[in-house]
C-alpha positions as CSV (number, residue, x, y, z in Angstrom):
1,M,-87.4,-15.7,-36.5
2,K,-87.9,-18.7,-34.3
3,K,-85.3,-20.7,-36.3
4,R,-82.8,-17.8,-36.0
5,I,-83.4,-17.7,-32.2
6,S,-83.0,-21.4,-32.0
7,L,-79.7,-21.3,-33.9
8,V,-78.4,-18.4,-31.7
9,G,-79.5,-20.2,-28.6
10,G,-77.8,-23.4,-29.8
11,L,-74.6,-21.5,-30.5
12,C,-74.6,-19.9,-27.1
13,L,-75.1,-23.3,-25.4
14,A,-72.3,-24.8,-27.4
15,I,-69.9,-21.9,-26.5
16,L,-71.0,-22.1,-22.8
17,T,-70.4,-25.9,-22.8
18,S,-67.0,-25.4,-24.4
19,V,-65.9,-22.8,-21.9
20,T,-67.2,-24.9,-19.0
21,A,-65.3,-28.0,-20.3
22,W,-62.1,-25.9,-20.8
23,S,-62.4,-24.3,-17.3
24,E,-62.9,-27.6,-15.5
25,P,-60.0,-29.9,-16.1
26,T,-60.0,-33.3,-14.5
27,K,-58.3,-33.2,-11.1
28,L,-55.7,-35.9,-10.5
29,T,-53.3,-36.5,-7.6
30,I,-50.0,-38.2,-8.4
31,P,-47.7,-39.3,-5.6
32,T,-44.0,-39.2,-6.3
33,L,-40.9,-40.2,-4.3
34,P,-39.2,-37.2,-2.6
35,V,-36.4,-35.1,-3.9
36,P,-33.8,-36.0,-5.1
37,S,-35.7,-38.8,-6.9
38,L,-36.0,-38.2,-10.6
39,G,-39.7,-38.9,-10.2
40,A,-40.0,-35.5,-8.6
41,F,-38.2,-33.6,-11.4
42,L,-40.9,-33.1,-14.0
43,G,-43.8,-32.1,-11.7
44,P,-42.5,-28.6,-11.1
45,V,-42.0,-28.1,-14.9
46,I,-45.5,-29.4,-15.6
47,K,-47.1,-27.0,-13.1
48,S,-44.9,-24.0,-13.9
49,E,-45.6,-24.2,-17.7
50,G,-49.3,-25.4,-17.3
51,F,-48.8,-28.5,-19.4
52,D,-51.4,-30.4,-17.3
53,K,-54.2,-27.9,-17.9
54,A,-53.3,-27.5,-21.5
55,N,-54.2,-31.2,-21.8
56,G,-57.4,-31.1,-19.8
57,L,-55.9,-32.2,-16.4
58,D,-55.2,-30.5,-13.1
59,I,-52.5,-32.5,-11.5
60,T,-51.4,-32.3,-7.8
61,F,-48.0,-33.8,-7.3
62,K,-47.6,-35.1,-3.7
63,Q,-44.2,-36.2,-2.5
64,K,-44.1,-39.1,-0.1
65,P,-41.2,-40.8,1.8
66,T,-40.0,-43.9,-0.1
67,A,-41.5,-46.4,2.4
68,T,-44.8,-44.6,2.5
69,Y,-45.0,-44.2,-1.3
70,R,-44.3,-47.9,-1.9
71,T,-46.6,-49.1,0.9
72,D,-49.5,-46.9,-0.2
73,F,-49.1,-48.0,-3.9
74,A,-48.8,-51.6,-3.1
75,A,-51.9,-51.5,-0.8
76,G,-53.9,-49.6,-3.4
77,T,-54.3,-46.5,-1.2
78,D,-52.7,-44.8,-4.2
79,K,-53.9,-46.2,-7.5
80,I,-51.3,-44.4,-9.6
81,G,-47.7,-43.5,-9.0
82,G,-45.5,-40.9,-10.6
83,S,-42.2,-42.6,-9.5
84,G,-43.0,-46.1,-10.5
85,T,-40.0,-48.2,-11.4
86,L,-40.5,-51.1,-13.8
87,L,-39.0,-53.5,-11.4
88,A,-39.9,-52.4,-7.8
89,D,-43.3,-51.0,-8.4
90,V,-44.5,-53.2,-11.2
91,A,-42.7,-56.5,-11.7
92,L,-42.1,-57.2,-8.1
93,L,-45.7,-56.3,-7.0
94,K,-47.1,-58.4,-9.9
95,S,-45.1,-61.4,-8.6
96,K,-46.9,-60.9,-5.3
97,G,-50.3,-61.0,-6.9
98,I,-51.0,-57.3,-7.1
99,D,-52.4,-56.3,-10.5
100,V,-50.4,-53.3,-11.6
101,V,-49.4,-51.9,-15.0
102,Y,-46.4,-49.9,-16.3
103,L,-48.1,-47.2,-18.3
104,F,-45.2,-45.4,-19.9
105,N,-41.5,-44.8,-19.4
106,V,-40.1,-41.4,-18.5
107,F,-36.5,-42.1,-17.5
108,D,-34.3,-44.9,-18.8
109,F,-31.8,-46.5,-16.3
110,W,-28.4,-44.9,-15.6
111,A,-25.9,-45.8,-12.9
112,T,-22.3,-45.7,-12.1
113,V,-19.7,-46.3,-9.4
114,V,-17.6,-43.4,-8.2
115,V,-14.1,-43.8,-6.7
116,P,-11.7,-41.1,-5.4
117,K,-9.6,-39.8,-8.3
118,D,-6.4,-41.5,-7.0
119,S,-8.1,-44.9,-6.6
120,D,-6.5,-47.9,-8.3
121,V,-9.9,-49.0,-9.5
122,K,-10.1,-48.5,-13.3
123,T,-12.8,-50.9,-14.4
124,V,-15.8,-52.4,-12.6
125,A,-13.9,-55.7,-12.4
126,D,-11.3,-53.9,-10.2
127,L,-13.9,-53.7,-7.4
128,K,-12.9,-57.2,-6.4
129,G,-12.1,-57.1,-2.7
130,K,-13.2,-53.6,-2.3
131,T,-15.9,-52.1,0.0
132,V,-18.8,-50.6,-2.0
133,A,-21.5,-48.5,-0.4
134,A,-24.9,-48.8,-2.1
135,S,-28.6,-48.6,-1.4
136,L,-29.2,-52.4,-1.4
137,P,-33.0,-52.6,-1.5
138,T,-33.3,-50.4,-4.6
139,A,-34.1,-51.5,-8.2
140,N,-31.1,-49.3,-9.3
141,Y,-28.7,-51.4,-7.2
142,S,-30.2,-54.7,-8.7
143,M,-29.6,-53.5,-12.2
144,F,-26.1,-52.3,-11.3
145,R,-25.3,-55.9,-10.0
146,Y,-26.4,-57.3,-13.3
147,L,-24.3,-54.9,-15.4
148,A,-21.3,-55.3,-13.1
149,K,-21.5,-59.1,-13.7
150,L,-21.5,-58.4,-17.4
151,G,-18.4,-56.3,-16.8
152,G,-16.6,-59.3,-15.3
153,L,-17.1,-58.6,-11.6
154,D,-17.6,-61.5,-9.2
155,L,-20.2,-60.0,-6.9
156,A,-19.3,-62.4,-4.1
157,S,-15.8,-60.8,-4.0
158,V,-17.2,-57.4,-3.1
159,H,-18.0,-56.1,0.4
160,F,-21.3,-54.3,-0.1
161,R,-22.3,-51.8,2.6
162,N,-25.9,-50.8,2.8
163,S,-27.0,-47.1,3.1
164,D,-30.1,-45.1,2.6
165,S,-29.9,-43.4,-0.8
166,S,-29.7,-40.0,0.9
167,G,-26.5,-41.1,2.7
168,L,-24.5,-42.2,-0.4
169,V,-23.2,-38.7,-1.3
170,P,-22.0,-38.0,2.2
171,I,-20.3,-41.4,2.3
172,A,-18.4,-40.7,-0.9
173,R,-17.3,-37.2,0.3
174,A,-16.1,-38.6,3.6
175,H,-14.3,-41.5,1.8
176,R,-15.9,-44.0,4.1
177,A,-15.9,-46.7,1.4
178,D,-13.6,-47.6,-1.5
179,A,-16.4,-46.9,-4.0
180,V,-20.0,-45.8,-4.0
181,Q,-22.7,-46.9,-6.4
182,L,-24.7,-43.9,-7.5
183,W,-27.3,-42.7,-10.0
184,E,-28.8,-39.3,-10.8
185,P,-29.1,-36.7,-9.5
186,A,-26.8,-37.8,-6.7
187,F,-23.9,-38.2,-9.1
188,S,-24.2,-34.7,-10.4
189,I,-24.6,-33.3,-6.9
190,L,-21.4,-35.1,-5.9
191,T,-19.2,-34.2,-8.8
192,H,-20.3,-30.8,-9.9
193,G,-17.5,-28.2,-9.9
194,N,-14.8,-30.6,-8.8
195,D,-12.5,-33.4,-10.0
196,D,-12.3,-35.3,-6.7
197,F,-13.9,-38.4,-8.1
198,R,-13.8,-40.7,-11.2
199,S,-16.8,-42.5,-12.7
200,I,-16.4,-46.2,-13.4
201,D,-18.4,-47.3,-16.5
202,V,-21.1,-49.9,-16.0
203,M,-23.5,-48.9,-18.7
204,S,-21.7,-49.9,-22.0
205,K,-22.1,-53.6,-21.5
206,W,-25.9,-53.3,-21.8
207,K,-25.7,-52.4,-25.5
208,D,-22.9,-54.8,-26.1
209,V,-24.9,-57.8,-24.8
210,T,-28.5,-56.8,-25.7
211,G,-28.0,-54.6,-28.8
212,L,-30.4,-52.1,-27.2
213,V,-30.1,-48.5,-26.1
214,E,-33.2,-48.3,-24.0
215,I,-33.4,-49.5,-20.4
216,P,-36.9,-48.9,-19.1
217,Y,-36.6,-47.8,-15.6
218,L,-38.9,-45.1,-14.1
219,G,-42.2,-43.8,-15.2
220,I,-45.9,-43.9,-14.5
221,S,-47.5,-47.0,-13.0
222,A,-51.0,-47.7,-12.0
223,H,-53.3,-50.4,-10.7
224,R,-55.3,-52.1,-13.4
225,S,-58.5,-51.1,-11.8
226,W,-57.5,-47.5,-12.2
227,V,-56.6,-48.1,-15.8
228,K,-60.0,-49.5,-16.6
229,E,-61.8,-46.6,-14.9
230,N,-59.6,-43.9,-16.3
231,R,-58.5,-45.0,-19.8
232,P,-59.4,-41.7,-21.5
233,L,-57.1,-39.8,-19.1
234,I,-54.0,-41.9,-19.9
235,P,-53.2,-40.3,-23.4
236,K,-53.7,-36.9,-21.8
237,L,-51.3,-37.8,-19.0
238,Y,-48.8,-39.1,-21.6
239,N,-49.0,-35.8,-23.5
240,V,-48.5,-33.9,-20.3
241,Y,-45.2,-35.7,-19.7
242,K,-44.2,-35.5,-23.3
243,A,-44.6,-31.8,-23.4
244,A,-42.6,-31.4,-20.1
245,G,-39.8,-33.6,-21.5
246,E,-39.6,-31.7,-24.7
247,F,-39.5,-28.4,-22.7
248,V,-36.6,-29.7,-20.5
249,E,-34.6,-30.7,-23.5
250,K,-35.1,-27.6,-25.5
251,N,-34.9,-25.1,-22.6
252,P,-32.3,-26.6,-20.2
253,A,-31.5,-23.3,-18.4
254,R,-35.2,-22.4,-17.8
255,A,-36.0,-26.0,-16.8
256,A,-33.0,-26.1,-14.4
257,D,-34.2,-22.9,-12.8
258,I,-37.7,-24.3,-12.2
259,I,-36.4,-27.7,-11.0
260,G,-33.7,-26.1,-8.9
261,K,-36.2,-23.9,-7.0
262,A,-38.5,-26.8,-6.4
263,T,-35.9,-29.3,-5.3
264,T,-33.2,-27.1,-3.6
265,I,-30.7,-28.6,-6.0
266,K,-28.6,-25.8,-7.5
267,P,-29.8,-24.8,-10.9
268,D,-26.3,-25.1,-12.5
269,V,-26.1,-28.7,-11.2
270,V,-29.5,-29.4,-12.8
271,K,-28.5,-27.8,-16.1
272,E,-25.3,-29.8,-16.2
273,L,-27.3,-33.0,-15.6
274,I,-29.8,-32.1,-18.3
275,T,-27.2,-31.4,-20.9
276,S,-24.9,-34.3,-19.9
277,G,-27.1,-37.1,-21.3
278,R,-27.1,-38.8,-18.0
279,L,-30.7,-37.7,-17.2
280,R,-31.8,-40.4,-19.7
281,L,-35.2,-38.7,-20.3
282,N,-36.9,-41.0,-22.7
283,L,-40.6,-41.1,-23.0
284,Y,-42.4,-44.1,-24.6
285,W,-45.4,-46.3,-24.0
286,A,-44.5,-49.4,-22.0
287,A,-45.5,-51.9,-24.7
288,E,-43.5,-50.0,-27.3
289,K,-40.2,-51.4,-26.0
290,R,-41.2,-54.9,-25.0
291,K,-37.9,-56.4,-25.9
292,A,-36.0,-53.9,-23.7
293,S,-38.4,-54.5,-20.8
294,D,-38.0,-58.2,-21.2
295,E,-34.2,-57.8,-21.0
296,V,-34.6,-55.8,-17.8
297,F,-36.8,-58.6,-16.4
298,K,-34.2,-61.2,-17.4
299,A,-31.5,-59.2,-15.6
300,A,-33.7,-59.0,-12.4
301,V,-34.2,-62.8,-12.5
302,D,-30.4,-63.3,-13.0
303,V,-29.5,-61.4,-9.9
304,G,-32.4,-62.9,-7.8
305,Y,-34.5,-59.7,-7.6
306,L,-37.3,-61.5,-9.3
307,K,-38.1,-65.2,-9.2
308,K,-39.6,-65.2,-12.7
309,K,-40.4,-62.8,-15.5
310,P,-43.9,-61.2,-15.3
311,D,-46.3,-61.7,-18.2
312,E,-46.5,-59.0,-20.8
313,S,-49.8,-57.7,-19.4
314,V,-47.7,-55.5,-17.0
315,L,-46.8,-53.3,-20.0
316,Y,-49.6,-51.0,-21.0
317,D,-50.5,-51.0,-24.7
318,P,-52.6,-47.9,-25.7
319,G,-53.8,-49.7,-28.8
320,K,-55.6,-52.4,-26.9
């Protein structure tokens, strides 16, 4: 009888422990850049569909203005960032002696230049002598410069006009520049439902020159101290984003509705973006695509964004 009671008690304790563990996921706050940054796209999907709690996490996504986000991450006020770019939030900080790591990629790089439909600009090389509006401090602009060089453009021949990223779409609509350098979701917001603009290809040269399709760009970054203290959480976090990414690709209409409500971008614009291929949603561990990251670093050095390539320790390897 005592043995039976002991077994029953043990079973009850195991069930209670299991229920408690299930009901108390690990809380995690992840700052992101504000809408319309792609870093803010998957958070609403994750919370709406419960992908975080399904993987033992309870994530609070906190949008911060760009300057605040980057200052807080660089200072270590935030040890993890949900809008971490491989260049701006990892390589550049590493060059300044801040020990940070790119955990995994979420979005590959995509960019373009838009011109009015009646413009005489047909290729990126035709931008010679033109005025191009761009957000000059961004990593996206730096990669654009490299790809434009590959496309035959002498960058010194272009008049670049700086603008905050939020001002690029209004500049294009008002025709205050000959061309505007854009990325997503700004491009879809500008061009949805009209044929007022043409997109000038800058992306094809990447594969021509490197032989690669991937261009690691934006994902999850963290301070190495956080990585050491929270290593068991990292695979869970990866699985959260993986589930959200798969959901977006398989359910574009539903995902567009969720993202649209959370970002104030019209759902039909978001759906078009998801199905266009320009979203470049591509999840992989940082160390999984070392060659691609190395090519990105080489590009950044080429245009002067970085003085030298960072060592490979900036790329997280879950196997180590």
